[in-house]
N, C-alpha and C positions, 0 to 999 in steps of 0.2 A: 328293394329288400329292406325289411324292417331292422333297424339297428338294435342289437341285443346287448345286454351287459357283458356277455362273453366276448363279443367283438370289441367292446370298449376296453376290456381287460387286456386283450392281446395288443391293442393299439397303444395303451399306456405302457405296457412292458417294452414294446418295440421302441418307443420314443425315449424311455428311460435308459435302455441299453445304449442307444445311439449317443445321447448327451453325456452319459457317464464315460463311455469309451473315448469320446473326444477330450474329456478332461484328463484322464489318466494316460492318454496317448502321447502326451508330451514327454513322458519318461521312457527312456530306452533301457531295456533290461538285457542281461546277457546270461546265456546258458553255455558255458564253455566258450567256444568260438562263434556261437550263434547270437547275433544281435537282433532284438525284436522290440517294437513298441509295446509298452505294457498293455495297451488296449487289445492285444491279440487274445487275451484270456476272456474278453467280454464281447467284443464287436461281432464275432460270429453268431452270437445269440440274436442279434438284430436280423440277421439273414434267416435264422431258423424261424423267427416270428414272421418274417416276410414270406417265407415258404408256406407257413400255415395260413396266412391271410389269402394268398393267391390260390392255394389248393382248395380251401373251403369256400371262400367268399368271392373269388375271382379277381381278375386283373384290374377291373374298374375300381373296386374297393381298395385293393392294394395300392393303386396309383394315388388315390386320395391320401392314404396313410403315409406314403413315401413323401409326398409334398408337405403333409402336416409335420412330419419329422424334420424336414428341411426348415420349415418356418420356425418350429420350436427351437431348433439348434441356432438359427440366426438370431432369435430373440435373446437366447442365452449369451451368445457372443457379444451382441451389442451392449447388453447391460454389464457384462464382465468388463468390457472396455471402458464403459462409463465409470464403473467402480474403480478401475485402475487410475483414471484421470482425476477423480475427485481428490482434493488435498487430504493427505493422511494426518491424523493427530500426531503431534510431535512425540508423544509417549508410545505410540504404536510403531514398533520397529520391524514389522513384517512386510513392508512395501515391496522390497526386492523379491521376497519369496512369492508374493502375490503375482508380481509381474512375470516371474520365471514360470509359473504354472499356468496362469490365465492370461498372460500377455501375448495373445496370438499375433503373429506377424501376418501381413497380407499374403505372403507366400504360403504359409501353413494353412490359412483359411481357404485359399483358392484350391490347394491340393485336396483338402478335406472335403469341401463342398462338391467339387467336380468328381472326385473319386466316389463319394457317396451316391450321387445321382446316377452316374454311369453304372456302378455296381448293382445298386438296388433295382433299377429298371431292367438291366440285363438279366439279373437273377429272376425277376418276376416274369419277364417275357419268355425266357427259356422254359421255365416251369409250366407256364400256361400252354405253350405250344407242345411241349412234350406230353402233357396230359391228354391232348387230342390225339397225338400220334400213338400213344400207348393205350388209348381208350380207357384211361383211368386206372390201369394196372401198374404194378411195379413202382409204387410211390418212392421207394429208395432211389431208383434211377433218376427220378425227377429232382428230388431234393439235393442229391449229390451232384448230378450233372449241372443243375442251375447254379449251385454254389461254386463249382469249378470255374464257370464262366464269370459269374458276378463278382466273386472274390478276386478272380484274376484281374478283371478290369479295375476294381477298386484299389487293389494292392499296387499294381503298376503305376497308376496315376498318383496315388497318395504318397507312397514311399519315394518315388522319383521326384515328385514336386516338392515334398517337404524336406527331404534329407540329402538331395543331390549336392555334392560339394562338401558335405560334412565329413570329418575324418573317419567316422565309423561306418559311412555308407559304402556298400558294395552291391553289385548286382545280385549276389547270393542272398542278400538281406531280403530282396523281393521274393525269391524262391522259398526261403525259410518261412517268411510271414504267410505267404499264400498256402504253403503246405500245412502249416500249423492250423490255419483257419478251416481248411478242408477236412483235416483230421478231426477237429472238434465237431464239425457237421456230421461226419461218419459216426463218431462215438455217440452223438445225440440222436441218431436215427430211431432207436426204440422209443425215446421220449416224444419225438416228432410223430411217430405212428400213433402212439397212445393219445396224444392231444388232438390230432386230426380226426381219428375215429370217434373220439368223444364229442367233438364239436359237430361233426356231420350228423351224429345220432341225435344230439340234443337240439341242434338248430334245424334239423330236417332239411339241410341244403347241401348240395354238392355241385359246385359251379363248373361248367365247361365253357370256355371262352371261344365259342364257335364263330361268332360274327363281331368280335370286338375290334375297335380301332385302337391299335397299340401305340398310337402317338402319345408320348408322355406329357405333352403340353396342352391337353384338352381336359384337364382335371375339373375345369369350371362347368363343363357341359354335361348334362345328364343324357346318357345314351339310351336309346330305346331298342329293346330286343337285342342287346349286345351280347348276352350270355344265355346259355341254357342252364337253368337251375333245376336240378332234379330233386324234388322234394319228396320225402317219404312220410 
């Protein structure tokens, strides 16, 4: 498949949402008795873009973008850590604030990376398989169904790994976080429909992953005849 500027735009938006969500995710917000990471307002959009990538371009392309997002996030974390370790100017008094926001602990990083990979690949796999089962109909069922699974995996792994033992952590925090992200996906369904229909029309491609290898770790290998591209 020839890479288009539209594909690049979706990829850039996906990676931007991912990295931004990981930055603001260190803050815990409260709505009454509900405690949530601040990233809840943005992270679901990475799943929406993931849905669009899989629905239009197929699992193989989505897999590459997921690993690209992982690599970009890793680069950001490494250089944020280097920036933290560099000696601050004596007149610069914001070192503690820098460390509080960007000083990721190994525990937080592990929870974030594992949750991201499990959630994104689970989301993309479910959507691709449901597209075959539904024969390309009922897009809403695929976007919402895949989000329920993907966000469920991500939320359980991240919230438990990152906040277990903290005074504000409760099992209900997982349920609230997961429910909020699924709700955002549902509310964004009209936008998802419009974007998918636009891309399918402009790109002339609608990919069905009928013979794809869903192994997430073969991103370096170009598969032949892995998908059925219906071009118009």
